[in-house]
ROKETOR-605658 format. One record per residue (C-alpha): residue number from 1; residue in one letter; x, y, z. Coordinates in steps of 0.02 Angstrom, whole numbers, plus 32768, in hexadecimal, padded with zeros to 4 digits. Each point is the difference from the previous one (the first is absolute). Layout:
BEGIN
+-----+------+------+------+------+
: seq : type :    x :    y :    z :
+-----+------+------+------+------+
: NUM :    A :    X :    Y :    Z :
...
+-----+------+------+------+------+
This chain:
BEGIN
+-----+------+------+------+------+
: seq : type :    x :    y :    z :
+-----+------+------+------+------+
:   1 :    X : 7575 : 538A : B3CA :
:   2 :    X : 7F4B : 8030 : 7FE2 :
:   3 :    X : 7FAF : 8072 : 8080 :
:   4 :    X : 7F43 : 8008 : 8007 :
:   5 :    X : 7FCA : 80B5 : 7FF6 :
:   6 :    X : 7F54 : 803B : 8038 :
:   7 :    X : 7F8B : 8021 : 7F6F :
:   8 :    X : 7FC2 : 80B1 : 7FE4 :
:   9 :    X : 7F4C : 801F : 8032 :
:  10 :    X : 7F92 : 8098 : 7FF9 :
:  11 :    X : 7FA9 : 8028 : 80A4 :
:  12 :    X : 7F57 : 7FD1 : 7FB6 :
:  13 :    X : 8046 : 7F52 : 7FE2 :
:  14 :    X : 802A : 7FED : 80B8 :
:  15 :    X : 7F96 : 7FE9 : 809B :
:  16 :    X : 7FEE : 807E : 808D :
:  17 :    X : 8048 : 7FC9 : 80A6 :
:  18 :    X : 7F62 : 7FF6 : 8068 :
:  19 :    X : 802C : 7F82 : 8086 :
:  20 :    X : 7FDF : 8038 : 80B1 :
:  21 :    X : 809F : 7FAA : 8038 :
:  22 :    X : 8094 : 7FDE : 7F8F :
:  23 :    X : 80BD : 7FF6 : 7FF4 :
:  24 :    X : 8071 : 8085 : 7FB8 :
:  25 :    X : 80AF : 7FE5 : 7FBC :
:  26 :    X : 8081 : 8086 : 8024 :
:  27 :    X : 8056 : 803C : 7F61 :
:  28 :    X : 805F : 809C : 803A :
:  29 :    X : 803E : 8058 : 809E :
:  30 :    X : 8026 : 80B9 : 7FEC :
:  31 :    X : 804A : 8076 : 8084 :
:  32 :    X : 7FA0 : 80A5 : 8006 :
:  33 :    X : 803F : 8060 : 8099 :
:  34 :    X : 8051 : 7FD8 : 80A9 :
:  35 :    X : 7FA6 : 7F65 : 8044 :
:  36 :    X : 7F83 : 8005 : 7F6F :
:  37 :    X : 7FF1 : 7F77 : 7F7C :
:  38 :    X : 7F8A : 7FDA : 7F71 :
:  39 :    X : 7FD5 : 7F48 : 7FE7 :
:  40 :    X : 7FB6 : 7FD6 : 7F56 :
:  41 :    X : 7F9A : 7F62 : 7FE3 :
:  42 :    X : 7FAF : 7FA0 : 7F73 :
:  43 :    X : 7F7B : 7F77 : 800A :
:  44 :    X : 8045 : 7F55 : 802A :
:  45 :    X : 7F98 : 7FBC : 7F70 :
:  46 :    X : 8017 : 803B : 7F4D :
:  47 :    X : 7F76 : 804E : 7F99 :
:  48 :    X : 7FB9 : 8076 : 8083 :
:  49 :    X : 7FFE : 80BC : 801A :
:  50 :    X : 7FDC : 8065 : 809D :
:  51 :    X : 7F5A : 805C : 8015 :
:  52 :    X : 7FF3 : 807D : 808F :
:  53 :    X : 7FE1 : 80B8 : 8021 :
:  54 :    X : 808F : 807C : 801B :
:  55 :    X : 8019 : 801D : 80BA :
:  56 :    X : 7FC5 : 7F54 : 8038 :
:  57 :    X : 8066 : 7F8C : 806F :
:  58 :    X : 802D : 7F48 : 8011 :
:  59 :    X : 8029 : 7F97 : 8098 :
:  60 :    X : 809C : 7F93 : 7FF5 :
:  61 :    X : 8020 : 7F64 : 8067 :
:  62 :    X : 80B7 : 800D : 8034 :
:  63 :    X : 8059 : 7F62 : 803E :
:  64 :    X : 8065 : 804C : 808C :
:  65 :    X : 8001 : 7F62 : 806A :
:  66 :    X : 7F96 : 7F6B : 8034 :
:  67 :    X : 7F67 : 8070 : 7FF5 :
:  68 :    X : 7FF8 : 807B : 7F6F :
:  69 :    X : 7FC9 : 80B3 : 801A :
:  70 :    X : 7F82 : 8061 : 7F97 :
:  71 :    X : 8030 : 80AF : 7FC8 :
:  72 :    X : 7F99 : 8079 : 7F97 :
:  73 :    X : 8054 : 806D : 7F7C :
:  74 :    X : 7FBD : 807C : 7F82 :
:  75 :    X : 8023 : 7FD8 : 7F4A :
:  76 :    X : 8073 : 8086 : 7FBA :
:  77 :    X : 7FED : 7FBC : 7F4F :
:  78 :    X : 7F7A : 8036 : 7F85 :
:  79 :    X : 7F73 : 7F92 : 7FBC :
:  80 :    X : 801D : 8055 : 7F59 :
:  81 :    X : 809B : 7F90 : 7FF5 :
:  82 :    X : 7FAE : 7F5D : 8034 :
:  83 :    X : 8087 : 7F7C : 7FE6 :
:  84 :    X : 8055 : 801B : 80A8 :
:  85 :    X : 7FD6 : 804C : 80A9 :
:  86 :    X : 8075 : 8053 : 807C :
:  87 :    X : 8003 : 8034 : 80B6 :
:  88 :    X : 8077 : 8085 : 8041 :
:  89 :    X : 8023 : 7FE7 : 80B9 :
:  90 :    X : 8065 : 8054 : 8088 :
:  91 :    X : 8053 : 7F9A : 808A :
:  92 :    X : 7FE5 : 804E : 80AB :
:  93 :    X : 806B : 7FDA : 8099 :
:  94 :    X : 7F83 : 7F80 : 8041 :
:  95 :    X : 7FD1 : 7FB6 : 7F56 :
:  96 :    X : 7FF2 : 7F43 : 7FFA :
:  97 :    X : 7FAE : 7FD4 : 7F5B :
:  98 :    X : 804A : 8091 : 7F9E :
:  99 :    X : 80AE : 7FDF : 8045 :
: 100 :    X : 7FF1 : 7F4A : 7FC9 :
: 101 :    X : 7FD5 : 803B : 7F50 :
: 102 :    X : 8099 : 8072 : 7FFF :
: 103 :    X : 8074 : 7F75 : 803A :
: 104 :    X : 7FB9 : 7F67 : 7FA8 :
: 105 :    X : 7F85 : 8024 : 7F72 :
: 106 :    X : 8058 : 7FE9 : 7F59 :
: 107 :    X : 7FC7 : 7FEC : 7F4A :
: 108 :    X : 7FB8 : 7F53 : 7FE3 :
: 109 :    X : 7FB6 : 7FF0 : 80B0 :
: 110 :    X : 7F44 : 7FFA : 801B :
: 111 :    X : 7F8C : 8048 : 8084 :
: 112 :    X : 7F48 : 7FE2 : 8022 :
: 113 :    X : 7F96 : 809C : 7FE3 :
: 114 :    X : 7F4E : 8031 : 802C :
: 115 :    X : 7FA7 : 808D : 7FA9 :
: 116 :    X : 7FFE : 807E : 7FB5 :
: 117 :    X : 7F8A : 8064 : 806E :
: 118 :    X : 7FE4 : 80B3 : 8033 :
: 119 :    X : 7F93 : 8097 : 7FDF :
: 120 :    X : 808D : 8082 : 7FF7 :
: 121 :    X : 8002 : 8023 : 7F46 :
: 122 :    X : 7FCF : 8089 : 7F88 :
: 123 :    X : 7FA0 : 7F76 : 7FA5 :
: 124 :    X : 7F8B : 7FFA : 8097 :
: 125 :    X : 8001 : 80BC : 8022 :
: 126 :    X : 8018 : 8059 : 7F59 :
: 127 :    X : 801A : 80BC : 7FF3 :
: 128 :    X : 8021 : 8080 : 7F79 :
: 129 :    X : 80AB : 8027 : 804C :
: 130 :    X : 8063 : 7FB5 : 8090 :
: 131 :    X : 8071 : 802B : 8091 :
: 132 :    X : 806D : 7F6F : 803A :
: 133 :    X : 804E : 801E : 80AC :
: 134 :    X : 8076 : 7F7F : 804C :
: 135 :    X : 808D : 7FE4 : 807A :
: 136 :    X : 8083 : 7F76 : 8009 :
: 137 :    X : 7FC8 : 7F5B : 7FB6 :
: 138 :    X : 7F50 : 8047 : 7FF5 :
: 139 :    X : 8037 : 8036 : 7F54 :
: 140 :    X : 7FE0 : 7F53 : 7FB6 :
: 141 :    X : 7F44 : 800D : 7FDA :
: 142 :    X : 801C : 80B0 : 7FBA :
: 143 :    X : 8086 : 7FBF : 7F8A :
: 144 :    X : 7F8E : 7F71 : 7FCA :
: 145 :    X : 7F74 : 807B : 7FD7 :
: 146 :    X : 8079 : 8079 : 7FAA :
: 147 :    X : 804A : 7F77 : 7F94 :
: 148 :    X : 7F53 : 7FC5 : 7FD0 :
: 149 :    X : 7FC2 : 80AF : 7FD5 :
: 150 :    X : 80A0 : 8023 : 7FA0 :
: 151 :    X : 7FDE : 7F6A : 7F90 :
: 152 :    X : 7F44 : 8014 : 7FF0 :
: 153 :    X : 7FE7 : 80BC : 8007 :
: 154 :    X : 80A8 : 805B : 7FF3 :
: 155 :    X : 7FAA : 80AA : 8003 :
: 156 :    X : 7FBA : 7FDE : 80AF :
: 157 :    X : 800A : 8094 : 8078 :
: 158 :    X : 8065 : 7FC2 : 8096 :
: 159 :    X : 8055 : 8062 : 808B :
: 160 :    X : 8078 : 7F89 : 8059 :
: 161 :    X : 8046 : 8031 : 80AB :
: 162 :    X : 8075 : 7F8A : 805C :
: 163 :    X : 8058 : 8013 : 80A8 :
: 164 :    X : 80A2 : 7FA7 : 802D :
: 165 :    X : 8083 : 8005 : 8088 :
: 166 :    X : 808C : 8034 : 7F8A :
: 167 :    X : 801F : 800E : 7F44 :
: 168 :    X : 804D : 7F51 : 8000 :
: 169 :    X : 7F5F : 7FB9 : 804B :
: 170 :    X : 7F8E : 803A : 7F72 :
: 171 :    X : 7FBF : 7F60 : 7FB1 :
: 172 :    X : 7FE6 : 8003 : 7F42 :
: 173 :    X : 804A : 80B0 : 7FF7 :
: 174 :    X : 804B : 7FF0 : 7F52 :
: 175 :    X : 7F67 : 7FAE : 7FB5 :
: 176 :    X : 7F8D : 8086 : 8047 :
: 177 :    X : 806F : 808B : 7FC0 :
: 178 :    X : 7FF8 : 7FAE : 7F54 :
: 179 :    X : 7F41 : 7FFD : 800D :
: 180 :    X : 8003 : 80BB : 8025 :
: 181 :    X : 805C : 801B : 7F5C :
: 182 :    X : 7F95 : 7F89 : 7F9A :
: 183 :    X : 7F4F : 8021 : 8041 :
: 184 :    X : 7FC2 : 80AF : 7FD5 :
: 185 :    X : 7F91 : 8012 : 809C :
: 186 :    X : 806B : 7FA5 : 8080 :
: 187 :    X : 8043 : 8071 : 808D :
: 188 :    X : 8081 : 7FB7 : 8077 :
: 189 :    X : 803A : 803D : 80AA :
: 190 :    X : 806F : 7FB3 : 8086 :
: 191 :    X : 8010 : 8033 : 80B7 :
: 192 :    X : 8095 : 7FC0 : 8062 :
: 193 :    X : 801A : 800A : 80BC :
: 194 :    X : 80BC : 8009 : 800E :
: 195 :    X : 80A3 : 800F : 7FA1 :
: 196 :    X : 80A4 : 7FAB : 8027 :
: 197 :    X : 80A6 : 8057 : 7FED :
: 198 :    X : 8028 : 8020 : 7F4A :
: 199 :    X : 7F51 : 7FDE : 7FBB :
: 200 :    X : 7FBA : 8081 : 7F87 :
: 201 :    X : 7F46 : 8024 : 7FFE :
: 202 :    X : 7F9E : 8090 : 7FB6 :
: 203 :    X : 7F52 : 7FBF : 8024 :
: 204 :    X : 7F8B : 800D : 8093 :
: 205 :    X : 803B : 7FD0 : 80AF :
: 206 :    X : 7FA8 : 7FDD : 80A4 :
: 207 :    X : 7F59 : 7FAD : 801E :
: 208 :    X : 7F63 : 8002 : 7F98 :
: 209 :    X : 7F7E : 8087 : 8025 :
: 210 :    X : 7F75 : 8060 : 7FAA :
: 211 :    X : 8077 : 8082 : 7FB9 :
: 212 :    X : 806E : 7F7D : 7FAB :
: 213 :    X : 7F69 : 7FA6 : 7FB8 :
: 214 :    X : 7FBF : 80A5 : 7FB8 :
: 215 :    X : 80AB : 802A : 7FBA :
: 216 :    X : 8005 : 7F60 : 7F9A :
: 217 :    X : 7F47 : 7FF8 : 7FD4 :
: 218 :    X : 7FAD : 80AC : 800F :
: 219 :    X : 7F5C : 7FB3 : 7FC4 :
: 220 :    X : 8004 : 7F70 : 807E :
: 221 :    X : 7F4D : 8028 : 8035 :
: 222 :    X : 7FC6 : 7FC5 : 7F55 :
: 223 :    X : 8064 : 7F5E : 7FFE :
: 224 :    X : 7FDC : 7F4D : 8037 :
: 225 :    X : 8082 : 7FD9 : 8085 :
: 226 :    X : 8054 : 7F59 : 8024 :
: 227 :    X : 8070 : 7FF9 : 809A :
: 228 :    X : 806E : 7F74 : 8044 :
: 229 :    X : 8084 : 7FFE : 8087 :
: 230 :    X : 8016 : 7FF0 : 80BD :
: 231 :    X : 7F65 : 802C : 8064 :
: 232 :    X : 8046 : 80A5 : 8049 :
: 233 :    X : 802B : 8038 : 7F50 :
: 234 :    X : 7F52 : 7FD9 : 7FBE :
: 235 :    X : 7FB2 : 8056 : 8096 :
: 236 :    X : 8061 : 809F : 7FD5 :
: 237 :    X : 7FC6 : 7FF7 : 7F4B :
: 238 :    X : 7F4A : 7FE5 : 8035 :
: 239 :    X : 8005 : 8092 : 8078 :
: 240 :    X : 8054 : 8071 : 7F80 :
: 241 :    X : 7F7F : 7FDA : 7F7C :
: 242 :    X : 7F6A : 800C : 8075 :
: 243 :    X : 803A : 80A8 : 8047 :
: 244 :    X : 800A : 8044 : 7F4E :
: 245 :    X : 7F4C : 7FD0 : 7FDC :
: 246 :    X : 8027 : 7F67 : 7F96 :
: 247 :    X : 7F6D : 7F8C : 7FDC :
: 248 :    X : 803B : 7F66 : 8060 :
: 249 :    X : 7F8D : 7F92 : 7F99 :
: 250 :    X : 8089 : 8010 : 7F7C :
: 251 :    X : 8089 : 7FC8 : 8079 :
: 252 :    X : 803A : 7F4A : 8004 :
: 253 :    X : 808A : 7FB3 : 8068 :
: 254 :    X : 8058 : 7F5A : 8017 :
: 255 :    X : 8067 : 7FC9 : 8093 :
: 256 :    X : 808B : 7F81 : 7FE6 :
: 257 :    X : 8012 : 7FD5 : 80B9 :
: 258 :    X : 7F9D : 7F68 : 803E :
: 259 :    X : 7F79 : 801F : 807F :
: 260 :    X : 8004 : 7FB0 : 80AB :
: 261 :    X : 7F94 : 7F64 : 8013 :
: 262 :    X : 7F4F : 8027 : 8033 :
: 263 :    X : 7FD6 : 7FDF : 80B7 :
: 264 :    X : 7F6F : 7F8E : 802B :
: 265 :    X : 7F55 : 8051 : 7FF5 :
: 266 :    X : 7FA4 : 800D : 80A5 :
: 267 :    X : 7F61 : 7F98 : 7FF4 :
: 268 :    X : 7F68 : 804D : 8052 :
: 269 :    X : 7FAA : 7F9F : 808A :
: 270 :    X : 7F4B : 7FDF : 7FD0 :
: 271 :    X : 7FD4 : 7F9F : 809A :
: 272 :    X : 8060 : 7F63 : 7FD7 :
: 273 :    X : 80B7 : 7FD4 : 8001 :
: 274 :    X : 8052 : 800D : 7F54 :
: 275 :    X : 8047 : 7F59 : 7FC9 :
: 276 :    X : 8091 : 7FCE : 7F92 :
: 277 :    X : 7FD0 : 7FC3 : 7F53 :
: 278 :    X : 8047 : 7F67 : 7FA7 :
: 279 :    X : 8072 : 801D : 7F69 :
: 280 :    X : 802A : 7F6D : 7F8F :
: 281 :    X : 8098 : 800B : 7F8D :
: 282 :    X : 7FD9 : 7F8C : 7F6F :
: 283 :    X : 80AB : 7FF2 : 7FAD :
: 284 :    X : 805F : 7FEB : 80A4 :
: 285 :    X : 7F82 : 7F87 : 8049 :
: 286 :    X : 8000 : 8062 : 80A2 :
: 287 :    X : 7F7A : 804E : 806C :
: 288 :    X : 800D : 808D : 807C :
: 289 :    X : 7F9A : 8081 : 805B :
: 290 :    X : 7FF1 : 80BA : 7FE4 :
: 291 :    X : 7FEA : 8064 : 809E :
: 292 :    X : 7F7A : 8088 : 8001 :
: 293 :    X : 803D : 809B : 7FA3 :
: 294 :    X : 8097 : 7FA7 : 7FB4 :
: 295 :    X : 8020 : 7FE8 : 7F47 :
: 296 :    X : 8011 : 7F65 : 7F94 :
: 297 :    X : 80BA : 8028 : 7FF1 :
: 298 :    X : 8015 : 8000 : 80BD :
: 299 :    X : 7FA1 : 7F5B : 800B :
: 300 :    X : 806F : 7FB4 : 7F79 :
: 301 :    X : 809F : 8031 : 805B :
: 302 :    X : 7FBE : 7FBA : 80A3 :
: 303 :    X : 7FDB : 7F5C : 7FA6 :
: 304 :    X : 80AB : 7FF4 : 7FAD :
: 305 :    X : 7FBC : 8025 : 7F51 :
: 306 :    X : 8067 : 8077 : 7F96 :
: 307 :    X : 7FA4 : 8085 : 7F9C :
: 308 :    X : 8073 : 807F : 7FAD :
: 309 :    X : 7FE3 : 80B2 : 803B :
: 310 :    X : 805B : 80A5 : 7FE8 :
: 311 :    X : 7FA0 : 809D : 8031 :
: 312 :    X : 7F7E : 7FAA : 8071 :
: 313 :    X : 7F8A : 8093 : 7FE4 :
: 314 :    X : 7F98 : 7FC5 : 7F6C :
: 315 :    X : 8066 : 8062 : 7F80 :
: 316 :    X : 8080 : 7F90 : 7FAA :
: 317 :    X : 7F94 : 7F67 : 7FDD :
: 318 :    X : 808A : 7F85 : 8030 :
: 319 :    X : 7F93 : 7F9D : 8079 :
: 320 :    X : 7F75 : 7FDF : 7F81 :
: 321 :    X : 7FB3 : 7F53 : 801A :
: 322 :    X : 7F65 : 7FA6 : 7FC4 :
: 323 :    X : 7F72 : 7FEF : 807E :
: 324 :    X : 7FAD : 7F58 : 7FE5 :
: 325 :    X : 7F72 : 8014 : 807C :
: 326 :    X : 7FC1 : 8071 : 808A :
: 327 :    X : 7FEF : 80BC : 8010 :
: 328 :    X : 807F : 8085 : 802F :
: 329 :    X : 8001 : 80BB : 801E :
: 330 :    X : 8089 : 804C : 7F94 :
: 331 :    X : 803A : 80B4 : 8013 :
: 332 :    X : 8087 : 8017 : 7F7A :
: 333 :    X : 805C : 8094 : 7FB4 :
: 334 :    X : 7FFB : 7FD4 : 7F48 :
: 335 :    X : 806C : 7F64 : 7FFE :
: 336 :    X : 7F77 : 7F95 : 7FB1 :
: 337 :    X : 7F8F : 801C : 7F6A :
: 338 :    X : 7F43 : 7FF2 : 8001 :
: 339 :    X : 8000 : 7F71 : 7F83 :
: 340 :    X : 807C : 7FA2 : 806E :
: 341 :    X : 7F8C : 8016 : 8094 :
: 342 :    X : 7F71 : 7FBE : 7F94 :
: 343 :    X : 8069 : 7F67 : 7FD8 :
: 344 :    X : 8016 : 7FDE : 80BA :
: 345 :    X : 80AA : 804B : 8026 :
: 346 :    X : 8024 : 805C : 80A3 :
: 347 :    X : 8095 : 8059 : 804D :
: 348 :    X : 8031 : 7F9C : 8099 :
: 349 :    X : 804D : 8096 : 8058 :
: 350 :    X : 7F5E : 8062 : 800B :
: 351 :    X : 7F7A : 7F78 : 7FFF :
: 352 :    X : 7FAA : 7FCF : 80A2 :
: 353 :    X : 7F8F : 7F65 : 8004 :
: 354 :    X : 7F48 : 8013 : 8025 :
: 355 :    X : 7FF6 : 7F46 : 8023 :
: 356 :    X : 805D : 7F62 : 7FD0 :
: 357 :    X : 8068 : 8018 : 7F63 :
: 358 :    X : 8064 : 7F93 : 7F89 :
: 359 :    X : 8088 : 804C : 7F93 :
: 360 :    X : 8077 : 7FBD : 7F7C :
: 361 :    X : 80A6 : 800C : 805D :
+-----+------+------+------+------+
């Protein structure tokens, strides 16, 4: 029996994966820690490689039921190894999309993906030396950047500080400890909150504070800092650095918790009653109205038109649609590029019509 094997290609013989929306095929599922899994994907079409910046994220469309849900995950893989991408995700008690992935996503299955996007990367904010500070699954962009620097510049000066609930909850522990042995200027420190009976631990315990940061990285004032984790954790890191006189222009953070949908904007009364504007949805063949202060996304939902959305705060780029005519006011948070805006794209979640509008949805 003859089996067709894929032909070997150098990366310069392949095409970069530059689609705004594409499908990924799962090729591996790897347990990392309690309720933490890494899902590795390849392009669903041969002859492509992945181009992105370490620390960026993708949005996956997860088929949990009649209506799929959109969930945004940081890529834990490195663009220096461009043939696959991976997300490392933790299932919380109330997880819907992530829990579906844990229970159902297997090698050979495909998911729709949007991205990559994001500004949280040393490629966007380079420094001479770095301090990576993370907690829980906030470690994923730090690991992506560490893997990339390890491949590209193995003599990079990195202080890596990670906080976890217990030693068993430290994601990528063994890989990071190997990096500390292999990279001459890589310093690693873990802080854990609690020990269970019988667990041995000789490292730091408790919660992060200025003293623990200084213990790991005495020269932290001279480093470029990247921080990711729950908001209370990041607030503590910000306050610790600021109180020590750190230049906060060299501080960058990323939250992995979706923001709440924006409320309608109050429209000022200029002597006349504000009126709803007409919104035409070209692909659906429907028309609706957008109330004053509401967004295109809200108008679409009211008209029964589905536009995928995850963060609903102008960050993830999931709700990107083409505006065919009309004018909008768009207040985004980095989820769309300037050249995409020039082409006519908008983010439905943070775009409010100035008059009648037609969009491709």
